[in-house]
C-alpha positions in Angstrom: -7.9 -46.0 -38.1 -5.6 -43.4 -39.9 -7.3 -40.6 -38.0 -6.5 -42.3 -34.8 -2.9 -42.7 -35.8 -2.6 -38.9 -36.5 -4.1 -38.1 -33.2 -1.6 -40.2 -31.3 1.3 -38.9 -33.4 0.2 -35.3 -32.7 0.0 -35.9 -29.0 3.5 -37.4 -28.9 5.0 -34.0 -30.0 7.9 -35.7 -31.7 6.9 -35.4 -35.3 9.2 -33.0 -37.0 7.3 -31.3 -39.9 10.1 -29.5 -41.4 12.3 -32.6 -41.4 9.5 -34.6 -43.0 8.7 -32.0 -45.6 12.3 -31.8 -46.7 12.2 -35.5 -47.5 9.0 -35.1 -49.4 10.6 -32.4 -51.6 13.7 -34.5 -52.2 11.9 -37.7 -52.9 12.3 -39.2 -56.5 8.7 -40.0 -56.4 5.6 -37.9 -56.8 4.1 -38.0 -53.3 1.2 -35.7 -54.0 2.9 -32.9 -52.0 0.3 -30.4 -53.2 -2.2 -32.1 -50.9 -0.3 -31.0 -47.8 -1.1 -27.8 -46.0 2.4 -27.0 -44.7 1.0 -24.7 -42.0 -1.2 -27.5 -40.5 0.6 -30.2 -38.5 -2.4 -32.5 -38.9 -2.3 -32.3 -42.6 1.4 -33.0 -42.7 1.0 -36.0 -40.3 -2.0 -37.3 -42.3 0.3 -37.2 -45.4 3.0 -39.2 -43.5 0.5 -41.8 -42.3 -1.2 -42.3 -45.8 1.7 -41.6 -48.1 5.1 -41.1 -46.6 5.4 -44.2 -44.3 4.9 -46.4 -47.2 7.9 -44.8 -48.9 9.9 -45.1 -45.7 10.2 -41.4 -45.0 11.1 -40.6 -41.4 8.7 -38.5 -39.3 11.5 -37.4 -36.9 15.3 -37.1 -36.9 15.4 -39.8 -34.3 12.8 -42.1 -35.8 14.3 -44.1 -38.7 11.4 -45.5 -40.6 13.4 -47.7 -43.0 15.3 -49.1 -40.0 12.3 -49.8 -37.9 10.6 -51.8 -40.7 13.9 -53.7 -41.4 14.3 -55.0 -38.0 10.6 -55.4 -37.3 9.1 -57.3 -40.4 5.8 -58.0 -38.4 5.0 -54.2 -38.3 5.1 -54.1 -42.1 2.2 -56.7 -42.3 -0.1 -54.5 -40.0 -2.1 -51.5 -41.0 -0.2 -49.2 -38.8 2.5 -46.7 -39.6 5.9 -47.3 -38.1 5.7 -44.3 -35.8 2.3 -45.0 -34.6 3.3 -48.7 -33.9 6.3 -47.6 -31.8 4.2 -45.1 -29.9 1.4 -47.5 -29.0 3.4 -50.8 -28.9 7.0 -50.7 -29.9 8.6 -48.9 -27.0 6.8 -51.2 -24.4 8.2 -54.2 -26.4 11.6 -52.6 -26.2 11.9 -52.0 -30.0 14.4 -49.4 -31.1 13.2 -46.5 -33.2 16.7 -45.5 -34.4 20.1 -47.4 -34.5 21.5 -45.0 -32.0 18.6 -45.0 -29.6 18.5 -48.2 -27.6 15.0 -48.3 -25.9 16.1 -50.8 -23.2 19.1 -48.8 -22.4 17.2 -45.5 -22.2 14.4 -47.2 -20.2 16.7 -48.4 -17.5 17.8 -44.8 -16.8 14.1 -43.5 -16.4 12.5 -43.9 -13.0 8.9 -44.3 -14.3 8.4 -47.2 -16.6 5.2 -45.8 -18.0 6.9 -43.1 -20.0 7.9 -43.5 -23.6 11.7 -43.2 -23.4 12.0 -41.6 -26.8 9.5 -38.9 -25.9 11.1 -38.4 -22.6 14.5 -38.1 -24.3 13.4 -35.6 -26.9 11.7 -33.4 -24.3 14.5 -33.5 -21.6 17.4 -31.1 -21.3 20.8 -32.4 -22.9 22.6 -34.9 -20.7 19.6 -36.1 -18.8 20.1 -39.6 -20.1 22.2 -41.4 -22.6 20.4 -42.8 -25.7 22.9 -45.6 -26.4 25.7 -47.5 -24.7 28.2 -46.0 -27.1 26.9 -42.4 -26.5 27.9 -40.4 -23.5 25.8 -37.3 -23.6 27.8 -35.3 -21.1 31.1 -36.3 -22.9 29.6 -35.0 -26.2 28.3 -31.8 -24.7 31.8 -31.1 -23.3 33.2 -31.5 -26.8 30.6 -29.2 -28.3 31.1 -26.5 -25.7 34.9 -26.6 -26.3 34.4 -25.6 -29.9 31.6 -23.1 -28.9 28.4 -25.0 -30.1 25.3 -25.0 -28.1 22.8 -27.8 -28.9 19.2 -28.5 -28.0 19.5 -32.2 -28.6 22.9 -34.0 -28.3 22.1 -37.0 -30.5 20.5 -34.9 -33.3 23.4 -32.4 -33.3 26.0 -35.2 -33.4 24.2 -36.8 -36.3 23.7 -33.6 -38.2 27.2 -31.9 -37.6 28.8 -35.4 -38.2 32.3 -34.1 -37.4 35.4 -36.3 -37.3 36.6 -34.5 -34.2 33.6 -35.2 -32.1 33.4 -38.7 -30.4 30.2 -40.0 -29.0 32.1 -41.5 -26.0 35.6 -42.6 -25.0 34.7 -46.0 -26.3 34.4 -44.8 -30.0 36.9 -42.9 -32.0 35.1 -41.3 -35.0 38.2 -40.4 -36.9 40.0 -43.6 -36.4 36.9 -45.6 -37.5 36.7 -43.7 -40.7 40.4 -43.8 -41.3 40.6 -47.5 -40.8 37.9 -48.2 -43.3 38.4 -45.8 -46.3 35.6 -47.5 -48.2 33.1 -45.8 -46.0 34.3 -42.4 -46.8 34.4 -43.1 -50.6 30.8 -44.4 -50.3 29.4 -41.3 -48.7 30.9 -38.0 -47.5 27.9 -37.6 -45.1 28.0 -41.1 -43.5 28.0 -40.9 -39.8 30.7 -43.4 -38.3 28.7 -44.4 -35.3 25.6 -44.8 -37.2 27.4 -47.1 -39.7 29.0 -49.2 -37.0 25.8 -49.8 -35.1 23.6 -50.4 -38.1 26.1 -52.3 -40.4 29.7 -52.4 -39.1 29.2 -54.7 -36.1 27.6 -57.3 -38.4 30.5 -57.0 -40.8 32.8 -57.6 -37.9 34.5 -54.2 -38.3 36.4 -52.9 -35.3 35.8 -49.9 -33.2 38.5 -48.0 -31.7 38.9 -47.0 -28.0 39.6 -43.2 -27.7 41.6 -43.3 -24.5 40.4 -46.2 -22.2 42.7 -48.6 -24.0 45.7 -46.5 -22.7 44.8 -46.3 -19.1 47.7 -47.4 -16.9 50.1 -48.1 -19.8 51.1 -44.7 -21.2 54.1 -44.5 -19.0 55.2 -48.0 -20.1 54.7 -47.1 -23.6 56.9 -44.0 -23.1 59.6 -46.2 -21.5 59.5 -48.8 -24.4 60.2 -45.9 -26.8 63.7 -45.7 -25.6 64.2 -49.5 -25.8 63.2 -50.4 -29.3 61.8 -47.8 -31.9 60.3 -50.8 -34.0 57.9 -51.4 -31.0 56.7 -47.9 -30.8 58.2 -45.4 -33.2 59.6 -42.3 -31.6 57.3 -39.2 -31.9 54.3 -41.5 -32.3 50.9 -40.1 -31.1 50.0 -42.9 -28.6 46.3 -42.4 -29.5 47.1 -43.3 -33.1 48.7 -46.7 -32.4 46.9 -49.7 -33.7 47.2 -51.9 -30.6 43.9 -50.6 -29.4 41.7 -52.7 -31.7 38.7 -54.0 -29.9 35.1 -54.7 -30.5 34.2 -53.0 -27.2 36.4 -51.5 -24.5 34.6 -53.4 -21.8 35.0 -57.0 -23.2 38.3 -56.5 -25.0 41.3 -54.5 -23.9 40.4 -53.9 -20.4 40.4 -57.6 -19.3 43.6 -58.2 -21.3 45.3 -55.3 -19.6 44.2 -56.6 -16.2 45.6 -60.0 -17.0 48.9 -58.5 -18.2 49.3 -56.4 -15.0 48.8 -59.6 -13.1 51.1 -61.7 -15.1 54.1 -59.3 -14.8 53.5 -58.0 -11.2 56.1 -58.5 -8.6 57.8 -61.0 -8.1 58.8 -60.9 -11.7 58.7 -64.3 -13.4 62.0 -66.0 -14.0 61.0 -68.3 -16.9 57.9 -68.0 -19.0 56.5 -70.7 -21.1 54.1 -69.8 -24.0 51.9 -72.9 -24.7 48.7 -73.8 -26.6 46.6 -76.1 -24.5 46.1 -78.9 -27.0 46.5 -82.7 -26.6 50.1 -83.1 -27.9 52.4 -85.7 -26.4 55.5 -83.9 -27.8 54.6 -80.7 -26.1 53.5 -82.3 -22.8 56.7 -84.3 -22.6 58.8 -81.2 -23.5 57.1 -79.0 -21.0 57.3 -81.6 -18.2 61.1 -82.0 -18.8 61.6 -78.3 -18.8 59.5 -77.7 -15.7 61.1 -80.7 -13.9 64.7 -79.4 -14.5 63.6 -75.9 -13.4 61.8 -76.9 -10.2 64.3 -79.6 -9.3 67.2 -77.0 -9.5 65.3 -74.5 -7.4 62.6 -75.5 -5.1 61.5 -71.9 -4.7 61.2 -71.4 -8.5 57.8 -70.0 -9.8 57.6 -70.9 -13.4 54.7 -69.2 -15.3 52.9 -71.1 -18.1 50.9 -68.7 -20.3 48.2 -70.5 -22.4 47.5 -68.4 -25.3 45.4 -70.6 -27.6 42.7 -73.4 -27.5 40.1 -73.8 -24.6 40.8 -77.4 -23.6 42.5 -78.4 -20.3 44.9 -81.2 -21.5 48.1 -79.4 -20.5 46.7 -77.7 -17.5 45.4 -81.1 -16.1 48.7 -82.9 -16.9 50.8 -80.2 -15.1 48.5 -80.3 -12.0 48.8 -84.0 -11.9 52.5 -84.1 -12.2 53.7 -81.1 -10.1 52.9 -79.3 -7.0 50.5 -76.7 -8.4 51.5 -74.1 -5.8 54.9 -74.0 -7.5 53.6 -73.3 -11.1 51.5 -70.3 -12.1 49.2 -71.2 -15.0 47.5 -68.3 -16.7 45.1 -68.5 -19.6 44.7 -65.5 -22.0 42.9 -67.5 -24.8 39.7 -65.6 -24.3 41.4 -62.2 -24.8 43.3 -63.5 -27.7 39.9 -64.5 -29.3 38.4 -61.1 -28.6 41.2 -58.8 -29.7 43.0 -58.4 -33.0 46.2 -60.4 -32.9 48.4 -57.3 -33.5 46.9 -55.8 -30.3 47.6 -58.9 -28.3 51.3 -59.1 -29.6 51.9 -55.3 -29.0 50.6 -55.5 -25.5 52.5 -58.6 -24.6 55.7 -57.2 -26.2 55.3 -54.0 -24.2 54.9 -55.9 -20.9 57.8 -58.4 -21.5 60.2 -55.7 -22.5 59.5 -53.6 -19.6 59.4 -56.5 -17.0 62.7 -57.9 -18.4 62.1 -61.4 -17.2 64.9 -63.9 -17.4 63.9 -66.4 -20.0 61.0 -67.0 -22.4 60.4 -70.5 -24.0 58.1 -70.8 -26.9 56.5 -74.1 -27.4 53.5 -74.7 -29.6 51.8 -71.3 -29.1 50.9 -69.3 -32.2 51.0 -66.0 -30.2 54.3 -66.9 -28.7 56.0 -67.6 -32.0 54.4 -64.6 -33.6 55.8 -62.6 -30.6 59.2 -63.8 -31.2 59.0 -63.2 -35.1 57.9 -59.6 -34.7 59.3 -58.5 -31.5 62.2 -60.8 -30.9 64.9 -58.1 -31.7 63.7 -56.0 -28.7 62.9 -58.9 -26.3 66.2 -60.6 -26.8 68.3 -57.6 -25.6 67.2 -58.3 -22.0 65.7 -61.8 -22.1 67.0 -65.1 -23.4 64.5 -66.5 -25.9 64.3 -70.3 -26.6 62.0 -72.3 -28.9 61.0 -75.8 -29.1 60.9 -77.0 -32.8 58.3 -79.8 -32.6 58.2 -82.4 -35.5 56.4 -81.2 -38.6 52.7 -81.4 -38.8 51.1 -81.9 -42.2 48.0 -80.6 -43.7 45.4 -82.5 -45.8 47.4 -82.3 -48.9 50.5 -83.6 -47.3 52.4 -80.2 -47.0 54.6 -79.4 -44.1 53.2 -77.2 -41.5 53.9 -76.3 -37.8 55.9 -73.5 -36.3 59.2 -75.2 -37.0 58.4 -74.8 -40.7 56.5 -71.5 -40.8 58.3 -69.4 -38.0 61.7 -70.8 -37.1 63.6 -69.3 -40.1 62.4 -65.8 -39.0 62.9 -66.3 -35.3 66.4 -67.9 -35.4 68.3 -64.6 -35.1 66.6 -63.8 -31.8 66.7 -67.3 -30.3 69.5 -68.4 -27.9 68.7 -72.0 -28.5 66.3 -74.2 -30.5 65.3 -77.2 -28.5 64.6 -80.4 -30.6 63.7 -83.9 -29.4 66.2 -85.7 -31.6 69.4 -85.2 -33.7 67.5 -86.4 -36.7 64.9 -83.6 -36.4 67.7 -81.0 -36.0 69.4 -82.2 -39.1 66.3 -82.3 -41.2 65.5 -78.7 -40.1 69.0 -77.7 -41.0 68.6 -79.2 -44.5 65.0 -77.8 -45.1 65.7 -74.3 -43.8 69.3 -74.4 -45.4 71.0 -73.2 -42.1 74.4 -71.9 -41.7 76.9 -73.5 -39.4 76.5 -70.7 -36.9 72.7 -71.2 -36.9 73.1 -74.9 -36.5 75.0 -74.3 -33.3 71.8 -73.2 -31.8 70.2 -76.6 -31.8 70.1 -78.5 -28.5 68.5 -81.8 -27.6 67.2 -83.1 -24.2 69.5 -85.2 -22.1 68.4 -87.5 -19.3 69.4 -86.0 -16.0 69.7 -88.0 -12.6 68.3 -86.2 -9.7 71.7 -86.5 -7.9 73.5 -84.5 -10.6 71.0 -81.7 -10.7 72.2 -78.3 -9.7 70.8 -77.0 -6.5 71.1 -73.3 -7.2 68.6 -70.9 -8.8 68.1 -71.1 -12.6 69.4 -68.3 -14.7 68.8 -67.4 -18.3 72.0 -69.5 -19.2 70.7 -72.6 -17.5 67.9 -73.8 -19.8 70.0 -75.0 -22.6 72.8 -76.3 -20.4 70.9 -78.0 -17.6 68.0 -79.4 -19.6 69.7 -80.1 -23.0 72.9 -81.0 -24.8 74.2 -79.5 -28.0 73.5 -81.2 -31.3 76.5 -82.9 -32.9 75.8 -82.5 -36.6 77.3 -85.2 -38.8 79.1 -83.8 -41.8 
């Protein structure tokens, strides 16, 4: 049986004797290396089949024995070495020989389905196929040539050289991954960033960093916003070092979010934007209905935009569609992108888009993204846009402690808000006491007033109209 394995492995021509013997030499166990005739490939492979495989030594730089057994527990129970199993059965079953060699991905790039993709890859010129979705061979080759390095196999050279300035593709920034997780560098100076992410990092929910795809189409806007507010993007900052490009993958993270943002703030620019979480809250539904009713009634051509940032229900969406002419209201859901991306990335992208679009008015209802946006970027947004927040009655957690954005965010957001909308004078007075507001801050509180259709203005709403048309100032009782 073992003689048959040796024959199959010899015929594959992917066994690397030098690589294997280096492992034998450095192994902490006595592997009877004196029995190996180093000049005879058959002798070396026999040693691998009979001794080395059991100690998880790798027969090739692109065959990781330990990894193969780890993800294929059934193979360990057979009487076959890992490499023999892969050559005879594993590749046909689309098992991966190495974390950075995806058998399915490689097979899809080969015309003949009867060829072992690893054998084909190792015998083909560099750039023929890509071994993994995060490895772009021609892109890596270009980087190698720029620094004067010629390679016979791109993936092997990428792993052996292990340079921070060589990225496997535009979807993975090596240096930024290692910088973001200093524990990796401390653990091992020779650790390859991409190898770590594919084998361990993704399961640990670590982020990967887009090298440039995350900046496509927005670099000009980032330059513009530099001159608006240094706190959004500090001057002289390398755009490729900005933390807003956190994503698990470029394809399912930032790109859809960028497309949504481009659509949200395309012409015609929205006059009033509502940030809402789509949950079943009568307070929020009632507040939103009153605001929309006043806006649409005062301007039949108004195009209010509701941005739903959290939750995946349809409570508010369904209510708005039942109550209003849906052609007059734009409803956009970004909850999927919010779930996928790091919150810092979402806030930074939205702040950039809002600041450059300079919409008239933004109203924050029960949206965590909206209130965080006001808290972190209210200074720059309030320069060109009036910001208003709805302070809903307190929520309480299971221990009876107060919660909700009126309690957690309002104190920090007040300097940037033109008004704070409350549903009653009692709520305004309670907030004033709890947050210890000054007289100037109290003046920002307004409550709803009932408006008759005959008294509504027939002109277009401006940023000054939301607190005056829809609400009335709170008269605090001394």
